[in-house]
C-alpha positions as CSV (number, residue, x, y, z in Angstrom):
1,M,0.8,17.8,1.5
2,D,2.2,19.1,4.3
3,K,-1.7,19.9,5.9
4,I,-1.5,15.6,5.1
5,V,1.5,15.2,7.3
6,S,0.6,16.8,10.1
7,L,-2.7,15.5,10.3
8,C,-1.4,11.9,10.1
9,K,0.8,12.8,13.6
10,R,-1.9,15.0,14.8
11,R,-5.0,12.5,15.0
12,G,-2.5,9.0,15.6
13,F,-2.3,8.0,11.7
14,V,1.5,8.1,11.3
15,Y,4.9,9.0,13.7
16,P,8.1,9.1,12.5
17,T,10.1,6.2,13.8
18,S,12.0,6.7,16.4
19,E,11.6,10.0,17.0
20,I,12.6,11.0,20.2
21,Y,16.0,10.0,19.0
22,G,15.5,12.0,15.7
23,G,14.1,9.7,13.5
24,L,15.4,7.8,11.3
25,A,15.1,8.2,7.3
26,S,12.8,7.1,5.1
27,S,11.1,5.0,8.3
28,Y,7.4,5.2,10.1
29,D,5.1,3.7,12.4
30,Y,1.9,3.7,12.3
31,G,-0.6,5.2,15.6
32,P,-4.1,4.0,16.9
33,M,-5.8,5.8,14.0
34,G,-3.3,4.2,10.9
35,A,-3.0,0.6,12.7
36,E,-6.7,0.8,11.7
37,L,-7.3,1.8,8.6
38,L,-4.4,-0.5,7.7
39,R,-6.2,-3.1,8.9
40,N,-9.2,-2.2,7.0
41,I,-7.6,-1.7,3.7
42,R,-6.2,-5.8,4.3
43,N,-9.0,-6.9,5.1
44,L,-10.9,-5.7,2.2
45,W,-7.9,-6.5,-0.4
46,W,-8.0,-10.2,0.7
47,E,-11.9,-10.6,1.2
48,T,-11.8,-9.3,-2.4
49,F,-9.2,-11.5,-4.0
50,I,-8.8,-14.0,-1.6
51,N,-11.7,-14.9,0.4
52,N,-14.1,-13.8,-2.8
53,R,-12.7,-15.7,-5.0
54,D,-12.9,-19.8,-6.0
55,D,-9.6,-19.5,-7.8
56,M,-7.8,-18.4,-5.2
57,V,-6.0,-19.1,-1.9
58,G,-4.0,-17.2,0.7
59,I,-0.6,-18.0,2.4
60,D,2.1,-16.2,5.1
61,T,5.8,-16.8,3.7
62,Q,8.9,-16.1,5.9
63,I,10.8,-12.4,5.4
64,L,14.2,-13.9,5.4
65,L,14.6,-16.6,2.9
66,H,17.6,-19.3,1.5
67,P,20.0,-16.6,0.0
68,T,19.9,-18.9,-3.7
69,T,16.3,-17.8,-3.6
70,W,17.9,-13.8,-4.6
71,I,20.4,-15.1,-6.8
72,A,18.1,-17.4,-8.6
73,S,15.2,-14.0,-9.0
74,G,18.0,-12.5,-10.1
75,H,17.2,-9.7,-7.8
76,V,21.3,-9.7,-6.3
77,A,22.4,-9.2,-9.9
78,S,19.2,-6.7,-11.2
79,F,17.2,-5.5,-7.7
80,T,19.6,-1.8,-7.6
81,D,18.9,2.3,-8.7
82,P,21.2,4.6,-9.9
83,V,23.1,6.5,-7.0
84,V,24.8,9.7,-7.4
85,E,27.3,10.9,-4.4
86,D,27.4,14.6,-3.1
87,K,31.2,14.8,-3.5
88,K,31.2,17.0,-0.2
89,T,28.6,16.0,2.1
90,H,28.4,12.8,0.2
91,K,24.6,12.3,0.9
92,R,23.4,9.5,-1.6
93,Y,20.6,10.6,-4.2
94,R,18.8,8.6,-6.8
95,A,20.6,10.0,-10.8
96,D,16.8,9.5,-12.2
97,H,15.4,11.4,-9.5
98,L,18.1,14.7,-9.5
99,I,17.3,14.3,-13.8
100,E,13.7,14.7,-13.3
101,E,14.2,18.0,-10.2
102,W,16.1,19.5,-13.1
103,I,13.8,18.8,-15.9
104,G,11.3,19.9,-14.2
105,K,12.7,23.4,-14.2
106,H,13.9,23.2,-17.7
107,P,11.3,21.8,-19.2
108,E,12.3,23.2,-22.2
109,S,15.9,21.2,-22.9
110,V,14.3,18.2,-23.4
111,E,12.1,16.9,-26.5
112,P,8.1,16.2,-26.1
113,G,7.4,12.4,-24.5
114,F,11.3,12.7,-23.4
115,K,11.2,9.7,-20.6
116,V,14.2,9.5,-17.5
117,E,13.2,6.2,-17.0
118,N,13.8,5.0,-20.3
119,L,18.0,6.0,-19.4
120,L,20.5,3.4,-19.2
121,V,22.7,4.7,-16.3
122,I,25.8,5.8,-18.3
123,E,23.1,8.1,-20.5
124,M,21.9,9.8,-17.0
125,A,26.2,9.9,-16.5
126,T,25.7,12.0,-20.4
127,F,23.1,13.6,-19.2
128,I,24.3,14.8,-16.1
129,A,27.6,16.3,-16.8
130,K,26.1,17.6,-19.8
131,N,23.6,20.3,-18.1
132,K,25.6,20.3,-14.8
133,I,23.3,19.0,-12.6
134,K,24.1,19.3,-9.2
135,S,23.1,18.0,-6.0
136,P,20.5,20.1,-3.9
137,E,22.7,20.8,-1.8
138,G,24.5,22.7,-4.8
139,N,27.4,20.5,-5.0
140,E,29.1,18.2,-7.7
141,I,27.9,15.0,-7.7
142,T,30.0,11.4,-8.3
143,E,29.0,9.8,-11.4
144,P,25.5,7.2,-11.4
145,K,26.7,3.7,-9.7
146,K,23.8,0.5,-9.6
147,F,23.0,0.9,-6.4
148,N,21.6,-2.6,-4.6
149,L,18.3,-2.3,-2.7
150,L,18.2,-5.6,-1.1
151,F,19.2,-5.7,2.7
152,E,22.0,-7.8,3.8
153,T,21.8,-9.0,7.2
154,K,23.8,-12.8,8.5
155,M,22.2,-15.7,10.7
156,G,24.2,-17.5,13.7
157,V,25.9,-16.5,17.0
158,V,29.6,-17.0,16.0
159,E,31.9,-14.6,14.7
160,G,33.3,-16.6,11.0
161,E,30.2,-19.5,11.4
162,K,27.9,-16.4,9.8
163,S,25.8,-17.0,6.3
164,I,25.1,-14.0,4.9
165,L,20.6,-13.8,4.0
166,Y,18.6,-10.7,2.7
167,L,15.8,-9.4,3.8
168,R,13.2,-9.8,1.3
169,G,12.5,-7.4,-1.3
170,E,9.7,-8.8,-2.6
171,T,6.5,-11.4,-0.7
172,A,7.0,-13.0,-4.7
173,Q,9.2,-15.1,-4.0
174,G,7.8,-17.1,-1.1
175,I,4.9,-17.9,-3.4
176,F,7.2,-19.4,-5.9
177,T,9.2,-21.3,-3.5
178,N,5.8,-23.1,-2.4
179,F,4.6,-23.6,-5.3
180,K,4.8,-27.2,-5.2
181,N,4.1,-27.1,-1.2
182,V,0.8,-25.6,-2.8
183,L,-0.4,-28.5,-5.5
184,D,1.0,-31.1,-3.6
185,S,-1.2,-29.6,-0.1
186,S,-4.4,-28.5,-1.2
187,R,-7.1,-29.1,-4.5
188,V,-6.5,-26.0,-6.5
189,K,-6.1,-26.5,-11.1
190,L,-5.2,-24.0,-13.4
191,P,-5.9,-21.3,-13.6
192,F,-5.0,-20.2,-10.2
193,G,-3.4,-17.5,-7.7
194,I,-1.8,-18.0,-4.4
195,G,-2.1,-14.0,-2.9
196,Q,0.5,-12.6,0.1
197,I,0.2,-9.5,2.5
198,G,3.5,-9.5,4.0
199,K,6.2,-6.7,5.1
200,S,9.0,-6.8,2.4
201,F,12.6,-4.1,2.9
202,R,14.4,-2.1,0.6
203,N,17.7,0.1,0.9
204,E,16.8,3.2,-0.4
205,I,18.4,5.7,-1.8
206,T,16.1,8.8,-1.6
207,S,14.2,9.9,1.3
208,G,11.3,12.4,1.7
209,Q,7.2,11.8,0.4
210,F,6.2,11.3,3.4
211,I,5.3,7.3,3.3
212,F,5.4,6.6,-0.5
213,R,9.1,5.3,-0.5
214,T,10.0,3.6,3.0
215,L,13.3,1.5,3.4
216,E,10.5,-1.3,5.5
217,L,7.1,-2.0,3.5
218,E,4.3,-3.7,2.9
219,Q,3.0,-5.8,-0.2
220,A,-0.1,-7.8,-0.7
221,E,1.0,-9.5,-4.4
222,I,-0.8,-12.2,-6.0
223,E,1.2,-14.6,-8.4
224,Y,-2.3,-16.0,-10.9
225,F,-0.7,-19.2,-12.9
226,F,-2.0,-20.5,-16.3
227,D,-1.3,-22.4,-19.4
228,P,-0.1,-20.2,-21.7
229,D,-1.4,-22.3,-24.3
230,T,-4.9,-22.6,-23.5
231,T,-5.1,-18.6,-21.9
232,E,-4.4,-15.8,-23.8
233,W,-2.7,-13.9,-21.6
234,K,-3.4,-10.1,-23.1
235,N,-6.6,-11.3,-22.3
236,L,-5.8,-11.9,-18.3
237,M,-4.1,-9.1,-17.8
238,N,-6.9,-7.0,-18.9
239,K,-9.2,-8.8,-16.5
240,W,-7.1,-8.5,-14.3
241,K,-6.3,-4.3,-14.9
242,D,-9.8,-4.3,-14.6
243,D,-10.4,-5.9,-11.2
244,M,-7.6,-3.5,-9.9
245,W,-9.7,-0.7,-11.4
246,K,-12.7,-1.6,-9.9
247,F,-11.2,-2.0,-6.3
248,V,-9.7,1.1,-6.2
249,T,-12.9,3.2,-7.3
250,D,-15.6,0.6,-6.1
251,T,-14.6,-0.8,-2.8
252,L,-12.1,2.1,-2.1
253,G,-14.3,5.0,-3.3
254,I,-11.2,7.0,-4.9
255,D,-11.6,9.5,-7.9
256,K,-11.7,7.8,-11.0
257,S,-10.3,10.7,-12.7
258,K,-7.0,10.7,-10.1
259,L,-6.0,7.5,-11.8
260,R,-4.5,6.4,-15.0
261,F,-2.7,3.1,-16.5
262,R,0.9,3.5,-17.9
263,Q,2.5,1.0,-19.5
264,H,6.5,0.3,-19.0
265,T,8.9,1.2,-22.0
266,D,11.2,-1.6,-23.0
267,K,14.2,0.0,-21.3
268,E,12.1,0.6,-18.3
269,R,11.0,-2.9,-18.0
270,S,12.0,-5.3,-15.5
271,H,14.4,-8.2,-16.6
272,Y,12.0,-10.9,-15.5
273,S,8.7,-9.3,-17.4
274,R,7.3,-8.9,-21.4
275,D,5.3,-6.5,-20.1
276,T,3.7,-4.3,-17.4
277,Y,1.7,-1.9,-16.8
278,D,1.5,0.3,-13.6
279,L,-2.1,1.8,-12.2
280,D,-1.0,5.4,-11.5
281,F,-2.3,7.8,-8.6
282,E,-2.0,11.6,-9.1
283,F,-0.1,12.2,-5.3
284,P,0.2,15.5,-4.2
285,F,3.4,15.6,-5.5
286,G,2.6,14.1,-8.9
287,W,1.7,10.7,-10.7
288,K,3.2,8.4,-9.0
289,E,2.9,4.4,-9.4
290,L,0.1,2.8,-6.7
291,W,-0.3,-0.5,-8.6
292,G,2.0,-2.7,-11.0
293,I,0.6,-5.6,-13.2
294,A,3.3,-7.7,-14.8
295,Y,3.2,-10.7,-17.2
296,R,6.5,-12.9,-16.0
297,T,5.7,-15.5,-18.3
298,D,7.5,-18.7,-16.9
299,Y,11.2,-16.9,-15.6
300,D,10.7,-17.2,-12.3
301,L,9.5,-21.1,-11.5
302,K,12.5,-21.9,-14.1
303,Q,15.0,-20.1,-12.6
304,H,14.2,-21.9,-8.9
305,M,14.2,-25.6,-10.7
306,K,17.0,-24.4,-12.0
307,H,18.9,-23.1,-8.8
308,S,17.4,-25.8,-6.7
309,G,17.5,-29.2,-9.0
310,M,13.7,-29.6,-7.7
311,S,10.5,-29.7,-10.5
312,L,8.0,-27.2,-10.0
313,E,6.8,-28.0,-13.1
314,Y,2.4,-28.8,-13.4
315,V,1.0,-32.1,-14.3
316,D,-2.8,-31.6,-16.2
317,S,-5.3,-34.4,-14.5
318,V,-6.5,-34.8,-17.4
319,S,-4.8,-34.2,-20.4
320,G,-0.8,-35.6,-18.3
321,K,0.3,-32.5,-20.2
322,K,3.5,-31.3,-17.6
323,F,4.8,-27.8,-18.4
324,I,5.6,-24.8,-16.9
325,P,3.0,-22.3,-16.0
326,H,3.2,-18.7,-17.0
327,V,2.4,-16.0,-14.7
328,I,0.5,-12.9,-14.4
329,E,1.7,-10.9,-11.2
330,P,-0.7,-7.7,-9.8
331,A,1.3,-6.3,-6.6
332,V,0.4,-3.3,-4.6
333,G,1.9,-1.2,-1.8
334,I,-0.5,-1.4,1.5
335,N,1.3,2.0,2.8
336,R,0.5,3.7,-1.2
337,I,-2.9,2.6,-0.8
338,F,-3.2,4.1,2.7
339,L,-1.4,7.1,1.6
340,M,-3.3,7.5,-1.6
341,I,-6.7,7.4,0.8
342,L,-5.6,10.0,2.6
343,A,-4.9,12.4,-0.1
344,D,-8.3,11.6,-2.4
345,G,-10.3,12.3,1.3
346,Y,-8.5,15.1,3.0
347,R,-11.5,17.7,2.4
348,E,-11.1,21.7,3.6
349,D,-14.5,23.3,4.7
350,G,-14.1,26.8,6.0
351,N,-12.4,26.1,9.3
352,R,-13.2,22.4,9.3
353,I,-11.5,19.6,8.0
354,Y,-12.8,16.4,7.3
355,L,-11.2,13.2,5.5
356,A,-13.8,11.9,3.0
357,L,-13.4,7.8,3.3
358,K,-15.5,5.3,2.9
359,P,-17.5,4.4,6.5
360,S,-15.6,0.6,5.7
361,L,-12.0,2.0,5.4
362,A,-12.6,4.5,8.3
363,P,-10.2,3.8,11.8
364,Y,-14.1,3.7,13.5
365,T,-17.9,3.5,12.2
366,V,-19.4,5.3,14.7
367,A,-18.3,7.8,17.7
368,V,-20.4,8.2,21.0
369,F,-20.4,11.1,22.9
370,P,-22.8,12.4,26.0
371,L,-23.4,15.8,25.6
372,I,-23.1,16.6,29.2
373,A,-19.9,14.7,30.7
374,N,-20.6,15.9,34.1
375,K,-24.6,14.3,34.2
376,E,-24.0,11.0,35.7
377,N,-27.5,9.6,33.9
378,V,-26.8,11.5,30.9
379,V,-23.1,9.5,30.4
380,S,-24.8,6.3,31.8
381,K,-26.7,6.6,29.0
382,A,-24.3,7.2,26.3
383,R,-22.3,4.0,27.6
384,E,-25.2,1.6,27.5
385,I,-25.5,3.0,23.7
386,Y,-21.5,3.2,23.5
387,H,-21.0,-1.0,24.3
388,K,-24.0,-2.1,22.6
389,L,-23.0,-0.7,19.6
390,K,-19.7,-2.3,20.2
391,K,-21.3,-5.6,20.8
392,Q,-22.9,-5.4,18.0
393,G,-19.8,-5.1,15.5
394,I,-19.7,-1.8,14.8
395,K,-16.5,-0.1,15.3
396,T,-17.3,2.3,18.4
397,N,-15.2,5.3,19.7
398,W,-16.1,6.8,23.2
399,D,-15.4,11.1,23.6
400,A,-16.3,12.9,26.2
401,R,-13.8,15.4,25.9
402,G,-14.3,19.2,25.8
403,N,-17.6,21.0,24.3
404,I,-19.5,19.2,21.7
405,G,-18.0,21.2,19.0
406,K,-14.3,19.7,19.7
407,R,-15.4,16.3,19.7
408,Y,-17.2,16.8,16.4
409,F,-13.9,18.4,14.7
410,A,-11.5,16.0,16.1
411,Q,-14.1,13.2,14.8
412,D,-13.7,14.6,11.3
413,E,-10.2,14.7,11.0
414,V,-10.2,10.6,11.6
415,G,-12.9,10.4,9.1
416,T,-15.8,9.1,11.6
417,P,-18.8,9.0,9.3
418,W,-21.4,9.2,11.9
419,C,-21.6,11.0,15.7
420,V,-24.4,10.0,17.9
421,T,-24.9,12.7,20.8
422,I,-27.1,11.5,24.0
423,D,-28.9,14.0,25.7
424,Y,-31.5,15.5,27.9
425,Q,-33.7,14.6,25.2
426,S,-33.1,11.0,25.1
427,L,-33.6,9.7,28.6
428,E,-37.1,11.2,27.6
429,D,-37.7,9.1,24.8
430,E,-35.3,6.8,23.4
431,T,-33.7,9.1,20.7
432,V,-30.5,10.5,20.0
433,T,-28.6,12.9,17.3
434,V,-27.1,11.3,14.6
435,R,-24.7,13.7,12.7
436,E,-23.1,13.1,9.0
437,R,-19.5,13.5,8.5
438,D,-19.4,14.7,5.3
439,T,-22.5,17.2,4.9
440,A,-22.7,18.0,9.5
441,T,-26.6,17.4,8.8
442,Q,-27.8,16.3,12.1
443,Q,-31.2,13.7,12.6
444,R,-32.9,12.3,15.6
445,I,-32.7,8.0,15.5
446,K,-34.3,6.3,17.9
447,I,-31.7,4.1,19.8
448,S,-33.8,1.1,18.8
449,N,-33.1,1.7,15.3
450,L,-29.0,2.3,15.4
451,S,-27.5,-0.5,14.9
452,A,-30.0,-1.4,11.5
453,Y,-29.0,2.2,10.5
454,F,-25.4,1.5,10.1
455,Q,-25.4,-1.5,9.1
456,K,-27.3,-0.7,6.3
457,R,-25.1,2.9,5.6
458,L,-21.9,0.1,5.8
459,K,-23.1,-1.6,2.9
460,E,-24.2,2.0,0.6
């Protein structure tokens, strides 16, 4: 993991937020390479789950919603984590995480199949006391308490006249509160889904594990609405699980052996869910949730009807049947996909480091080099090819720094699939050297064939 973190900063994928001021816990910025990779992930998700489906529409809702939204959804009362505090340093930690770390060092102390996520807060308190679990600094800790993850803010400029608001803890609620608007303004019919990509905020207790768990995160969520009398929810959930698996393995090219589905236990499952699965990935720090899918029933629409007084029922245009649709929700963190892609793609080949990214994900598809940076005729030819490829819609990077070996090394580390080198022979026969990232093999290709060659390889 340390190598990935180092590469991310060295090559402009991820920087610590506000680093010149000492940073901010659980907060990161995305540099030039990171911004491109994030954009590619978003575009592929949107293309796959919104644009390429006839039963999906997209939406983009506000970060700040009416505060009653979060009361209705249950977040104000139930969106909590178990927190303990170091009695000396007053640092806060997730109680379940401290228990997991302790069990990792004392696996013989629990029965096979023991799961920390099944423990209630009071049971965590008993476990901590019995085993005398301390903070990472070795100090005594308080009993665990529930800690609400919603960020609270205020609207207004005059003291005493401010209204309390919450930064959204998930993008889903903006979809539910716009359900009637989507019905009234579009021609959707059940079953159909509404998808959204956007920022959410969680007042996380713990830090660490790089960008896996942060205060600000980006979610890609879908609420898929259906009639439970005509659509079997288990079949629908299995279909969505298949689509999730296919997106991660085929579209993103992730190693299947590092993926698994895990069903939530009754105690672990959220208050709104009848059944939940996590698609887990084996990160360098262990198996962790990448993508969740939950059967939320009609909980959310019912709650918003109750608190708003507005009807969110669906009326079947053929039968006239009026009812509240049920929902299957696949929800994934874009930042976790980002980290998964880097972890899965990181390779070391002797002294060479490269990211084995699918070409559709790589920040740049092609890098163009003049072999000799101070020879005007070679540079001019290289610039001509560089601009031609860019105009043809191929994401192309220019690099004339240092020697050719260092340029290859730098492009390998950011995952650029192909490097094009223009030399003296290029001036004579209109061919260039194309180098493959993963194998480091090279071949001569006609300049006139470059665009077609890369377009074909991108589709493989």
